[in-house]
Backbone bond lengths (Angstrom), bond angles and torsions (degrees), N, CA, C in turn:
res aa  C-N    CA-C-N  psi(-1)  N-CA   C-N-CA  omega(-1)  CA-C   N-CA-C  phi
1 M - - - 1.443 - - 1.473 110.99 -
2 T 1.283 116.23 82.87 1.471 123.78 177.08 1.489 110.80 -108.55
3 V 1.288 115.58 119.02 1.475 122.14 175.67 1.535 107.64 -114.36
4 T 1.333 113.09 124.96 1.476 122.22 178.37 1.519 107.02 -104.99
5 I 1.291 117.05 119.09 1.444 121.46 177.73 1.545 108.02 -87.24
6 I 1.338 117.29 117.10 1.472 120.14 -174.67 1.531 106.45 -86.71
7 A 1.310 118.59 -45.97 1.521 121.73 -179.88 1.531 109.45 -142.54
8 E 1.324 115.56 132.52 1.430 121.52 175.87 1.520 111.68 -107.18
9 K 1.326 113.81 142.29 1.477 120.08 178.42 1.511 111.96 50.45
10 C 1.313 114.60 52.85 1.455 120.56 -175.40 1.494 111.60 -107.07
11 D 1.322 118.22 172.58 1.435 125.31 173.56 1.509 108.80 -70.93
12 P 1.292 121.68 137.43 1.481 122.92 -179.91 1.512 111.06 -64.01
13 K 1.309 118.18 -24.19 1.487 120.18 178.50 1.503 114.60 -67.70
14 A 1.366 115.43 -17.44 1.448 119.20 177.26 1.438 112.61 -68.03
15 A 1.310 117.79 -17.21 1.481 117.80 178.62 1.514 113.14 -78.95
16 D 1.330 119.27 -5.76 1.430 123.15 178.79 1.566 111.85 -83.98
17 D 1.304 116.45 -0.23 1.478 123.88 -178.22 1.496 109.17 -65.58
18 K 1.282 118.66 124.08 1.542 122.10 179.34 1.538 109.66 -74.83
19 Q 1.305 120.31 -10.78 1.457 120.98 -177.75 1.561 112.00 -88.80
20 L 1.310 117.82 4.54 1.465 123.23 175.22 1.531 109.42 -80.54
21 P 1.326 118.21 158.75 1.436 118.35 176.19 1.486 111.33 -70.44
22 N 1.335 118.31 155.60 1.442 118.87 -178.94 1.512 115.79 -76.03
23 N 1.351 117.51 0.06 1.452 121.26 175.76 1.575 109.05 -106.25
24 A 1.273 119.60 18.20 1.451 122.83 178.87 1.524 111.07 -88.40
25 Y 1.325 114.36 145.38 1.499 120.46 -178.14 1.448 110.17 -130.67
26 L 1.309 113.91 146.90 1.507 122.45 174.86 1.539 106.33 -94.79
27 I 1.315 115.45 124.90 1.464 120.97 -179.41 1.509 110.73 -113.91
28 Q 1.292 118.25 136.93 1.455 125.64 174.79 1.466 109.36 -115.16
29 Y 1.384 116.68 129.32 1.415 121.04 175.65 1.500 109.60 -147.66
30 E 1.341 116.66 168.24 1.457 118.12 -176.30 1.565 108.74 -120.20
31 V 1.327 114.78 134.77 1.425 122.21 179.92 1.532 107.19 -130.83
32 E 1.398 115.45 118.01 1.423 121.52 -179.66 1.488 114.79 53.60
33 G 1.307 116.97 37.83 1.447 122.31 178.87 1.480 115.39 85.26
34 K 1.332 118.56 -2.33 1.467 122.87 -177.48 1.501 110.03 -108.10
35 V 1.327 119.28 133.82 1.469 125.36 -176.78 1.512 106.41 -83.51
36 V 1.283 118.34 128.40 1.481 122.55 -177.69 1.545 109.25 -127.98
37 H 1.279 117.07 152.78 1.458 123.16 177.11 1.514 112.75 -125.68
38 D 1.290 115.95 141.44 1.484 123.30 177.06 1.512 109.79 -129.16
39 I 1.302 120.40 160.00 1.437 126.03 171.26 1.528 106.01 -120.39
40 A 1.288 115.57 122.85 1.501 118.33 -178.61 1.539 105.24 -137.61
41 M 1.371 112.62 159.01 1.462 119.92 176.56 1.523 111.91 -130.54
42 S 1.336 116.31 148.68 1.437 119.30 178.55 1.605 106.42 -160.54
43 Q 1.324 116.98 167.56 1.456 116.78 178.42 1.525 111.10 -67.07
44 K 1.301 117.73 -33.21 1.455 122.14 -177.28 1.519 109.69 -129.79
45 A 1.314 117.10 140.93 1.447 121.68 178.16 1.559 112.13 -63.56
46 V 1.287 116.06 -28.23 1.461 119.18 -177.52 1.544 109.47 -69.84
47 D 1.314 118.13 -30.32 1.435 121.83 173.30 1.538 113.95 -61.11
48 I 1.349 114.71 -41.60 1.451 119.87 177.56 1.538 109.14 -68.35
49 F 1.308 116.42 -43.51 1.482 119.68 177.97 1.543 111.87 -59.76
50 D 1.311 117.31 -44.19 1.473 119.99 179.47 1.556 109.82 -63.94
51 H 1.317 117.96 -40.82 1.476 120.63 -179.78 1.516 111.76 -62.70
52 Y 1.313 116.34 -47.56 1.481 119.32 -178.43 1.501 112.07 -75.92
53 Y 1.299 120.10 -34.22 1.457 120.42 178.46 1.470 109.98 -66.91
54 D 1.375 116.64 -41.54 1.497 116.60 176.83 1.452 114.46 -66.27
55 K 1.284 117.55 -30.33 1.476 120.44 -177.68 1.531 112.06 -82.81
56 Y 1.342 118.33 -38.23 1.485 119.58 -173.73 1.492 114.39 -115.55
57 K 1.305 119.84 -3.80 1.489 128.80 179.67 1.525 110.21 46.10
58 K 1.347 117.62 -111.13 1.446 121.24 -172.69 1.561 111.82 -75.95
59 G 1.309 117.44 -10.73 1.487 120.83 179.64 1.527 111.63 -77.27
60 F 1.311 115.32 -14.48 1.528 119.69 -178.98 1.509 106.47 -70.11
61 K 1.315 118.58 131.34 1.475 123.50 -179.19 1.534 111.77 -107.66
62 W 1.301 121.09 -59.85 1.453 123.43 -179.33 1.534 112.32 -164.93
63 L 1.315 115.35 170.10 1.471 121.85 171.92 1.480 106.31 -143.34
64 K 1.370 114.76 142.06 1.418 121.68 174.87 1.544 110.96 -139.85
65 Q 1.300 116.61 157.06 1.445 120.08 -178.67 1.513 112.26 -65.01
66 A 1.306 117.86 138.16 1.450 120.20 177.95 1.563 108.37 -82.37
67 G 1.304 116.90 176.27 1.386 121.95 -175.25 1.488 116.41 -89.21
68 G 1.346 118.49 18.54 1.473 122.23 -176.72 1.512 111.30 -69.20
69 Q 1.353 114.87 150.41 1.451 121.32 -178.76 1.535 112.84 -128.62
70 L 1.295 118.74 3.17 1.408 121.16 178.89 1.588 111.98 -85.41
71 R 1.339 116.58 149.59 1.414 118.47 173.96 1.568 108.87 -73.38
72 P 1.321 116.43 139.36 1.456 118.62 -175.71 1.539 115.41 -54.22
73 N 1.336 119.02 -33.25 1.393 120.09 -177.51 1.538 112.40 -76.07
74 L 1.371 117.36 -16.67 1.459 123.07 178.86 1.568 111.03 -95.59
75 W 1.291 116.86 -13.33 1.449 121.24 -173.53 1.538 106.62 -73.36
76 N 1.281 116.90 132.40 1.484 124.42 177.47 1.500 112.81 60.93
77 A 1.320 118.21 25.11 1.470 121.96 178.81 1.531 108.21 -84.34
78 K 1.296 115.12 139.68 1.448 121.73 177.41 1.502 109.62 -85.09
79 P 1.329 118.44 140.20 1.478 118.58 175.92 1.512 112.28 -65.46
80 P 1.323 118.28 149.02 1.430 120.85 -178.94 1.546 111.38 -62.37
81 Q 1.307 114.25 146.90 1.462 118.93 -179.28 1.531 109.79 -80.70
82 R 1.286 117.66 138.91 1.445 122.98 179.63 1.541 108.02 -88.31
83 K 1.327 113.76 138.06 1.434 118.36 178.72 1.535 106.54 -78.75
84 K 1.322 113.65 139.75 1.536 118.73 179.51 1.539 106.08 -81.75
85 K 1.336 112.60 136.81 1.456 119.35 -179.44 1.563 105.77 -84.69
86 K 1.341 114.43 141.45 1.458 118.53 176.99 1.504 108.69 -76.59
87 R 1.249 115.25 137.52 1.475 121.85 178.33 1.499 109.08 -88.29
88 S 1.323 112.45 141.60 1.486 113.06 178.45 1.488 106.83 -78.45
89 S 1.320 117.07 147.55 1.478 121.12 -176.24 1.535 107.09 -72.01
90 A 1.335 116.68 155.95 1.443 122.14 179.25 1.513 109.95 -74.39
91 E 1.298 116.61 -28.21 1.493 119.85 -177.91 1.511 109.79 -101.18
92 P 1.375 117.83 141.23 1.430 117.86 176.39 1.505 110.06 -69.20
93 P 1.369 117.17 155.99 1.457 118.13 -177.25 1.521 111.12 -67.55
94 Q 1.319 116.48 146.04 1.428 122.90 -178.79 1.503 109.69 -82.66
95 P 1.341 119.07 139.62 1.513 120.74 177.26 1.514 107.72 -68.48
96 P 1.335 118.34 147.98 1.455 122.45 -177.29 1.593 107.46 -64.87
97 K 1.321 115.86 140.47 1.441 121.70 175.47 1.537 111.48 -79.85
98 S 1.326 116.76 136.27 1.446 119.24 177.54 1.469 113.67 -105.00
């Protein structure tokens, strides 16, 4: 049960971003009379539900899938580092001195 919170107390329109993973969910809950939205991801929606219900109890309102289209393993991945090529020296190598 791993829940990764992508954005806390964000605008609900942020969930329409196509660069989010496809297992991200928009969550609405209420804290001290104020309606708040989060974006979180997990392998199963029930894990997110359990996390937020345990945390906010009756303040939890709903969750729905965000508009992300990326595979979770490719989301937030860094591009591979290129190896630097060695430059050949401008001078030819000197023969060893005897």
